[in-house]
N, C-alpha and C positions, 0 to 999 in steps of 0.2 A: 504493500500497501503505501502510495506516495506521502509527500507531507501534506500536500492541496488537500487530497482527499481525508487524511488524517483531522486535519482544521474544519472541515466540513461536518464529518461525523463528530466532532469533538464540541461544535458551537452548537448542531443540532441536538445532540443527549443533554447539552447544558441547558438549553430553553428547556426540550421537554420536562427537564426535572425541575427547574424551577418555576414552570406553570403548575408541578404536581404539586412542591411545597405550598405554592403560595392557595394550592384549593386546599388542601389539608390539613397544612399546619398553621400558616398565618400568612394576612392579605399582605405584611411588611415584605415578602420574598418573591412582590412585583418586582421590588428594586435589584433583584439579580437580575430578572429579564431585562430590565432597562440597560444595566450596566453591561450585558451581554451585546446587547441590540450597538450600546454605544461603541464598544468594542469591535464588534463586526465593520461601522459607519469609520471609523480611526482605521483600521486596515486598508479597507477600501481606497481611501484619500491621499494615505502614507505609502501604503505597501509594505508595514513593519508590524509584526502583528505578535505580540508578546507570545501566545502560545506556539506559535512557529518555533521561534529562538529555544522552547523549551522540549519541542518534538525533537528540534535538530541535535541539541544535548544528548535524545536518548536514543540517536541513532537513526532515528526514520529517515528514508534516504527521499532526496529533495524531487520537486514537482516542477511546475514552470509560473505558478502563480510569486510563491516567496521566494527568489532567490537572494 
């Protein structure tokens, strides 16, 4: 799995987890969803993604989006 697909998978899982936490634990977890969305917008505008740096350190092979 490439870095690009790993990032998309991780973001999708985090959104679903935050929605579930908002529904079943506390409404304040909606701020986690907001943070994930803001991070996605920031990475689209700058090309730098904090999660991509972590995945690179873990040895995930590079894709074409986050070089």
